[in-house]
C-alpha positions as CSV (number, residue, x, y, z in Angstrom):
1,M,40.1,237.6,139.2
2,P,38.0,234.9,137.5
3,D,35.5,233.1,139.7
4,D,37.0,229.7,139.0
5,V,40.4,230.9,140.2
6,R,38.9,232.2,143.4
7,A,37.2,228.8,143.9
8,R,40.5,227.0,143.4
9,Q,42.3,229.3,145.9
10,R,39.6,228.6,148.5
11,T,39.7,224.8,148.1
12,G,42.8,223.8,146.2
13,T,40.7,221.2,144.3
14,G,37.8,220.9,141.9
15,I,36.7,217.4,141.1
16,G,37.8,215.9,144.4
17,L,35.3,217.7,146.7
18,L,32.6,217.7,144.0
19,L,32.8,213.9,143.9
20,T,32.7,213.7,147.7
21,L,29.2,215.1,147.3
22,V,28.2,212.1,145.1
23,L,29.6,209.2,147.0
24,A,26.4,207.4,147.9
25,A,25.1,204.7,145.5
26,V,22.0,202.5,145.6
27,L,21.2,200.1,142.8
28,L,17.9,198.3,142.6
29,T,17.3,195.1,140.7
30,A,13.8,195.0,139.4
31,L,14.6,195.9,135.8
32,P,13.6,194.1,132.7
33,D,16.7,193.2,130.7
34,H,15.9,195.4,127.7
35,G,19.6,195.8,127.0
36,G,19.9,192.1,126.1
37,R,22.5,189.7,127.4
38,Q,25.9,190.4,126.0
39,G,27.0,186.9,125.2
40,G,27.1,183.7,127.3
41,G,28.9,183.1,130.6
42,C,27.1,185.9,132.5
43,A,27.0,185.0,136.2
44,P,27.2,186.9,139.5
45,Y,30.6,188.1,140.4
46,T,31.8,189.5,143.7
47,V,35.0,190.8,145.2
48,S,36.6,187.8,147.0
49,S,39.7,189.4,148.3
50,W,41.6,192.7,148.1
51,S,45.0,194.1,149.2
52,G,46.9,197.4,148.9
53,D,48.9,197.7,145.7
54,D,52.0,199.3,147.3
55,R,54.0,199.1,144.1
56,L,51.8,201.4,142.1
57,T,51.0,203.7,145.1
58,D,54.7,204.0,145.8
59,E,55.5,204.7,142.2
60,F,53.3,207.8,142.2
61,T,54.9,208.9,145.4
62,R,58.4,208.5,143.9
63,Y,57.5,210.4,140.8
64,G,55.5,213.2,142.6
65,D,58.3,213.7,145.1
66,D,61.1,213.8,142.4
67,P,62.8,217.2,142.8
68,T,64.7,217.2,139.5
69,R,62.0,219.0,137.5
70,G,59.8,221.9,138.4
71,D,57.1,221.6,135.8
72,D,55.8,218.1,136.4
73,W,53.0,216.3,138.2
74,T,53.1,216.4,142.0
75,G,49.5,215.5,142.8
76,G,46.1,215.1,141.2
77,D,42.7,213.4,141.2
78,G,40.1,212.1,138.7
79,T,42.5,209.2,138.0
80,H,42.0,207.3,134.6
81,S,44.3,205.3,132.5
82,V,44.6,203.7,129.0
83,R,47.2,201.4,127.5
84,L,48.8,202.6,124.3
85,P,49.7,200.3,121.3
86,D,53.5,200.5,122.1
87,G,52.9,199.3,125.7
88,R,53.0,202.6,127.4
89,V,50.3,203.6,129.8
90,L,48.8,207.1,129.7
91,W,47.5,208.4,133.1
92,L,44.9,211.2,133.0
93,F,44.1,213.5,135.8
94,S,41.7,216.3,136.5
95,D,42.8,219.2,138.8
96,T,46.6,218.8,139.2
97,Y,49.4,220.4,141.2
98,L,52.7,221.0,139.4
99,G,55.9,222.5,140.7
100,Q,58.2,220.9,143.3
101,V,57.8,219.0,146.5
102,H,60.0,219.6,149.5
103,A,61.3,217.0,151.9
104,P,60.0,216.7,155.4
105,P,59.6,218.1,158.0
106,N,57.0,220.5,156.6
107,P,56.1,224.0,157.9
108,V,53.4,222.6,160.3
109,G,55.8,220.2,161.9
110,E,54.5,217.0,160.2
111,S,56.9,214.3,158.9
112,A,55.4,214.5,155.4
113,S,56.6,215.9,152.1
114,W,55.1,219.2,151.2
115,R,54.7,221.9,148.5
116,D,54.4,225.6,149.1
117,T,51.2,227.4,148.6
118,S,52.3,229.1,145.3
119,A,52.5,225.7,143.5
120,P,50.8,225.9,140.1
121,L,47.4,224.3,139.9
122,V,46.1,223.3,136.4
123,R,42.8,221.8,135.4
124,N,44.1,218.6,133.8
125,S,47.3,216.7,133.2
126,A,48.7,213.5,131.7
127,V,51.6,211.4,132.8
128,V,53.3,208.7,130.7
129,M,54.4,205.3,132.2
130,R,56.6,202.7,130.6
131,D,57.3,199.3,132.1
132,G,55.7,200.2,135.4
133,R,57.7,203.4,135.8
134,L,56.4,207.0,135.4
135,Q,58.6,208.9,133.0
136,A,57.2,212.3,132.0
137,T,54.4,214.8,132.4
138,L,53.0,216.1,129.1
139,P,52.8,219.9,128.8
140,A,50.0,220.9,131.2
141,P,47.2,221.6,130.9
142,L,47.0,219.1,128.1
143,F,43.5,220.2,127.2
144,A,43.3,224.0,127.2
145,D,40.4,226.0,128.7
146,P,37.9,226.7,125.9
147,A,36.9,230.1,127.3
148,A,37.2,232.3,130.4
149,N,35.7,230.5,133.5
150,Q,35.4,227.2,131.7
151,W,37.7,224.2,132.0
152,R,38.0,220.5,130.9
153,W,38.4,217.5,133.1
154,P,39.5,214.3,131.3
155,V,37.8,211.1,132.2
156,A,37.7,207.7,130.3
157,A,39.8,207.1,127.2
158,R,40.4,204.3,124.6
159,V,42.6,203.6,121.7
160,E,40.5,203.1,118.5
161,P,40.8,203.4,114.7
162,R,40.9,206.9,113.4
163,S,37.8,206.0,111.5
164,P,35.9,202.7,111.1
165,G,38.2,200.2,109.4
166,S,41.3,202.4,109.4
167,S,44.6,200.8,110.3
168,E,45.8,204.0,111.9
169,K,45.1,204.3,115.7
170,V,44.4,207.3,117.8
171,V,43.6,208.0,121.4
172,R,40.1,209.3,122.2
173,V,39.7,211.0,125.5
174,L,36.3,211.9,127.0
175,L,36.2,215.4,128.6
176,W,33.8,217.0,131.0
177,L,33.3,220.7,130.2
178,R,32.4,222.7,133.3
179,T,31.7,226.4,133.8
180,A,32.3,228.5,136.9
181,G,29.2,229.0,139.0
182,Q,27.8,230.0,142.4
183,A,26.9,227.7,145.3
184,P,26.1,224.9,145.2
185,W,28.1,224.8,142.0
186,I,31.4,226.1,143.4
187,Y,33.2,223.3,141.6
188,G,31.7,224.1,138.3
189,V,28.4,223.8,136.5
190,P,28.2,220.7,134.2
191,T,28.1,222.0,130.7
192,A,29.0,219.4,128.0
193,T,30.7,216.2,127.1
194,E,33.5,216.5,124.6
195,V,35.9,214.1,122.9
196,A,39.6,214.9,122.3
197,T,41.6,213.0,119.6
198,L,45.3,212.5,120.4
199,S,47.8,211.4,117.7
200,L,50.0,208.4,118.2
201,P,52.7,207.9,119.2
202,D,53.4,211.6,120.1
203,L,50.2,212.2,122.0
204,R,49.5,215.5,120.4
205,V,46.0,217.0,120.8
206,E,44.6,217.2,117.3
207,S,41.0,218.2,118.0
208,V,38.3,218.5,120.6
209,V,34.7,217.9,119.5
210,K,31.6,218.6,121.6
211,V,29.4,215.5,121.4
212,L,26.6,216.4,123.9
213,D,25.8,220.0,124.9
214,Q,23.8,220.3,128.1
215,S,24.1,224.0,128.6
216,L,20.4,224.5,127.6
217,V,19.1,222.2,130.3
218,A,17.7,224.7,132.8
219,D,18.4,222.7,135.9
220,P,22.1,222.0,136.2
221,S,21.5,219.0,138.5
222,R,19.7,217.3,135.6
223,R,22.6,217.8,133.1
224,V,24.3,214.6,132.1
225,L,28.0,214.2,131.4
226,F,29.3,211.0,129.9
227,G,32.7,209.3,130.3
228,T,33.1,208.4,134.0
229,T,33.9,204.9,132.6
230,L,34.0,203.1,129.3
231,V,33.7,199.5,128.3
232,E,34.6,198.0,124.9
233,K,32.5,195.1,123.6
234,G,31.6,193.7,120.2
235,G,32.7,196.7,118.1
236,W,31.1,199.2,120.4
237,S,32.2,201.6,123.1
238,Y,29.7,201.6,126.0
239,V,30.1,205.0,127.7
240,F,28.6,205.6,131.1
241,G,27.7,208.9,132.7
242,G,25.7,210.5,135.4
243,D,24.1,213.7,136.6
244,D,25.0,215.9,139.6
245,R,21.7,215.8,141.5
246,Q,23.5,215.2,144.8
247,A,25.5,218.4,144.4
248,A,22.1,220.1,144.7
249,S,21.3,218.2,147.9
250,R,19.0,215.7,146.2
251,P,19.2,212.2,147.7
252,S,20.7,210.4,144.7
253,S,22.1,210.8,141.2
254,S,21.2,208.7,138.2
255,A,23.2,206.6,135.8
256,Y,23.1,206.8,132.0
257,V,24.8,204.8,129.2
258,A,25.5,205.5,125.5
259,R,27.0,203.4,122.8
260,V,29.2,204.4,119.9
261,P,30.6,202.3,117.1
262,E,34.4,201.7,117.2
263,G,36.2,204.4,115.5
264,R,33.5,207.0,115.9
265,L,33.8,208.3,119.5
266,G,34.6,211.7,118.1
267,D,31.6,211.8,115.8
268,P,28.5,213.3,117.6
269,S,26.1,211.8,115.0
270,A,27.3,208.3,115.9
271,W,26.3,208.5,119.6
272,R,23.2,206.6,120.6
273,Y,21.8,206.8,124.2
274,W,19.8,204.3,126.2
275,D,16.3,205.6,126.2
276,G,14.7,203.1,128.5
277,S,13.8,200.5,125.9
278,G,16.4,200.9,123.1
279,W,19.2,203.1,121.7
280,G,18.2,206.5,120.3
281,T,18.8,210.2,120.6
282,R,16.8,210.7,123.8
283,L,18.4,210.3,127.2
284,A,16.8,208.3,129.9
285,A,18.3,207.2,133.2
286,V,19.0,203.5,133.6
287,R,16.1,202.6,135.8
288,G,17.1,201.4,139.2
289,A,20.7,202.6,139.0
290,K,21.2,205.4,141.4
291,V,24.9,206.3,141.5
292,G,27.1,209.3,141.7
293,S,29.1,210.6,138.8
294,A,32.2,208.7,140.0
295,F,31.9,205.0,139.3
296,S,33.7,202.4,137.1
297,V,32.5,199.5,135.1
298,V,34.5,196.5,133.8
299,R,33.6,193.3,131.9
300,Q,34.6,190.0,133.5
301,D,33.9,187.2,131.0
302,G,30.2,187.7,130.2
303,T,29.4,189.8,133.2
304,Y,29.6,193.6,133.8
305,V,30.9,194.6,137.2
306,L,30.3,198.1,138.6
307,F,32.4,199.7,141.4
308,T,31.2,202.7,143.4
309,M,31.4,204.1,146.9
310,A,28.9,202.4,149.2
311,A,25.7,204.1,150.2
312,G,25.2,206.2,153.3
313,S,28.0,207.2,155.7
314,A,30.1,204.2,154.6
315,G,30.5,206.0,151.3
316,L,33.3,208.0,152.8
317,T,35.5,205.0,153.3
318,T,34.0,201.9,151.6
319,V,33.9,200.6,148.0
320,T,31.2,198.2,146.9
321,S,30.3,196.5,143.6
322,Y,27.3,195.3,141.6
323,W,26.9,193.0,138.6
324,A,24.8,192.8,135.4
325,C,24.5,190.9,132.2
326,S,24.2,194.0,130.1
327,P,25.5,197.6,130.2
328,T,21.9,198.7,130.7
329,G,21.2,196.3,133.6
330,P,19.5,195.1,135.6
331,W,22.2,195.6,138.2
332,H,22.3,193.3,141.1
333,G,23.9,194.0,144.5
334,P,25.5,195.4,146.4
335,T,27.9,192.6,146.8
336,R,30.9,192.4,149.2
337,N,32.4,195.7,150.3
338,F,36.0,196.6,151.0
339,G,37.5,199.4,152.9
340,A,39.7,202.1,151.4
341,S,42.8,202.8,153.5
342,L,42.9,206.4,154.6
343,P,45.7,208.3,156.4
344,T,43.5,210.3,158.8
345,S,39.9,210.6,159.8
346,E,39.6,214.1,158.3
347,V,39.7,212.8,154.7
348,A,37.4,210.7,152.4
349,A,37.9,208.3,149.6
350,Y,36.1,208.8,146.3
351,N,36.2,208.1,142.5
352,P,37.0,204.3,142.5
353,Q,38.3,203.6,139.0
354,A,39.3,200.3,137.5
355,H,42.6,200.1,135.5
356,P,42.7,197.1,133.1
357,A,45.8,198.7,131.6
358,V,47.8,197.6,134.6
359,S,45.8,194.5,135.5
360,D,46.5,191.0,134.4
361,G,44.2,190.8,131.4
362,A,44.2,192.8,128.2
363,S,40.5,193.6,128.4
364,G,37.7,193.6,130.9
365,A,38.7,192.9,134.5
366,G,41.6,190.8,133.6
367,G,42.6,187.2,133.7
368,D,44.2,185.2,136.5
369,G,40.9,184.7,138.4
370,G,39.8,188.2,137.8
371,R,42.7,190.1,139.3
372,L,42.0,193.8,138.9
373,V,43.8,197.0,139.9
374,L,41.5,199.8,141.3
375,S,42.5,203.3,142.3
376,Y,40.7,205.7,144.6
377,D,41.4,209.4,145.3
378,V,41.7,211.0,148.7
379,N,40.8,214.5,149.7
380,W,39.7,216.6,152.7
381,L,36.1,216.4,153.8
382,Q,35.8,220.2,154.4
383,T,36.4,222.9,151.9
384,T,37.9,225.3,154.5
385,G,41.6,224.9,154.5
386,A,41.7,222.2,151.9
387,S,44.5,223.8,149.9
388,A,46.7,224.3,152.9
389,G,46.1,220.7,154.1
390,I,46.9,219.2,150.7
391,N,50.0,221.2,150.3
392,A,51.2,220.4,153.8
393,N,50.9,216.7,153.1
394,V,51.2,215.9,149.4
395,S,50.2,212.2,149.8
396,L,46.6,213.4,150.5
397,Y,46.0,214.4,146.8
398,R,47.5,211.4,145.0
399,P,45.8,208.1,143.9
400,R,46.0,205.0,146.1
401,F,45.8,201.6,144.5
402,V,44.4,198.2,145.6
403,T,44.3,194.9,143.9
404,V,41.0,193.0,144.0
405,R,40.1,189.5,142.9
406,L,36.7,188.9,141.3
407,T,35.1,185.5,141.8
408,R,32.0,183.9,140.2
409,T,29.5,183.1,142.9
410,R,27.4,180.5,141.0
């Protein structure tokens, strides 16, 4: 039996508990602004209010619990989204349970919906939403394993021209390629960043291209994968990434950023990386930005706002934010925190992701005073018994949503 299958049977998840290891985030502010200010209007922003978005959370509950099909999504993490030109929203997930969900009570006596332990688990999936209602799961996994003991986790995505200046649009999806490994890499060794091209409107995978191979970096904790979040600005895609140093019990991970001209995300030669003073082919961490691999960045007017789990023990339950005038920083904060609602003390929140596709604005953080929809994933804190716990209560492995409002502070 392949090692990655054994790991899945032990834990029931991949990205969820990996990201639990990288929750802490500390951002310093003493950076020169080498990135340059990205237009006027940059000012500090903070979260002024937040509330649970029951409509979206309940929609994923309705869809996941629907017993009419046996081959669709019943739970997943690594939640990302992108709005398609025809108004549909494509939701992308990493490790995903398929199959059927049974009505409560469940075998352990809880009043929660459940799935049996034979439910299929695939490495990635995609679900299509129209007019706020989830409609269909694309054939899963959408992105096939490239080799034995390797798999792909989809992260950020955007719609862009097939090539610069083209009138034809495609969907470009960033992928994290991981390889089965031994402890501490029981959730996969970071291997490479890839970009998949999906046709429109049928969402067929046309190609997968490797844009940054990290397999020759000897220390896996220093390998950088890009795509945890993506921001569009001025004809560029700013693609953020991070390393996995916390998975190797180091105190913090580092943030990185690349930029790619519109229409060329799938062209490795077009990628340029922040090197500490400009854009080139050498990677350098954004100085002062110490984050895990799971964070999200949006643009509100002229300001970039970053969401991540708070530092220290609060990182199991609390989301915080930072702001900057450039994708490269300097980042300022943390600003006001807000708590992630959790069903029990035995689980943790992770992977806060912004969803402009279902927020009020067409780009950035949205209009209407900065109303923005965020999701966070929920998983068990311990690896032992994780699969049984997730199957016994399916709500523990589905995204939860909150609506936050961003306000300029000066």
